[in-house]
Each structure stands twice: as structure tokens, then as C-alpha cells.
N, C-alpha and C positions, 0 to 999 in steps of 0.2 A: 452414473455419473461420469461425465468426461473429465480428461485430463485439464482442459481448459478451464471448466468449472471449479476444479479442485484447487488450480493454481490461482484463480482470481479470488475465491473464498478464502485461502490461506493469506494472501496479500491483505484483503479486507480486513481480516482479523488481526493482523499484526499491525496495520496502520491505526486501527481502533485502540489497540493495547497501547501504541506508542502516544497516542493524544491523552488516553487516560493516565498513564504514567507520568507523563509530562506534566499534567495538571496537578498531579498529586506531589510533584516534586521528586519522583524517583528517576532522575535523569539517567543513571547508570544502567538501570533496567531498560529505560526507553531507547537508549542508544543501542543496547543488545538486539532489541527487536528491530530497530531500525537497519541494522546490518542485516538481518535475517529478511527484512522486506525487500532489500536490494536484490537478494537472490531470487526471490519469487518474480520480481519486476524483470530481471534478466531473462528468465526462462519464458515470461509473457512475451517479451519482445520478439519471440521466435514464432509466436501465433498469429492467425488472422483474427483481428479484433476490429470493432467499429471504430469510427474516427475519434470520438471522444476519448474512448478507453485508450486508444493508442497514444493520444496526447498525454493522458495521465502517466502511462508506463514511460513514455519517453522522458516527461519531466521528472519521475523518480529515478530513472537511470541517469540523468544528466545531473544531478544533484551530487556533488562530491564531499559535502559536508558530513562530518563523521558524528557530530551531535544534532540533537533537536532542540530548537529554540521554541518558545511558547507560540510564536506566529506560525512557524512551520507546522506544529502540533495542530493547530486550528485547520490548516490547509489539508493536512493528513486526515483528519476526522471527516471533512468533506469528500475526499477522495475514497474513504472507506465506505460511507454510505453510497455513494454513486457506483462503485464496484460491487457492493453488495446487491444493489438493485439490478445492475446488468446480470450477475450471476443468477438471480432468480428468474430471470426471463430467458436464459439460455435454454435450448433445447437439448 
């Protein structure tokens, strides 16, 4: 397994956790995973990625909010699925 695949998988998992925790009302835990996901996104910004994945990573890196709203949680869930599918098809 490559470093890129591990980073994408970790980011995807954290984004999924954020969406689920926000939906359950566990905002403090979701905010902690949000901070962790920013770390993965920063590492991924140094990797060569496909265009749409670069856009996702760029969007995550540009978001300066410290907390996660329900609307943002929906977007992060979508990003999680897209990143998971991308990582499954990496060589």
C-alpha cells in the first residue's frame, strides 16, 4: 500500500466520522476529527493527484472554520465517498 493511498484512506475515514458524529449531535468529537482531517489534507496537497481530488483537498485546506455545521457535514460525507472510491482504484 502506498503512502498516498494511506493518506487518502485516512482522510476519507475521518470525513466519514465527522459526518456521522455531526448527525448524532457529537459536535465536540466531530470538531476533533475535523482538525485531524486538516492534517491529512495538508499532507495530500504535496502529492500528485487527479484533478477532482486536488479540488477536494484544496477545498478542505482553504476552509478555516473550526467547527462543522450540518451542511458542511453533508459535503464532507460526499467527499469521503469520492476519496474512498479514488483510493480503491489507485495502483
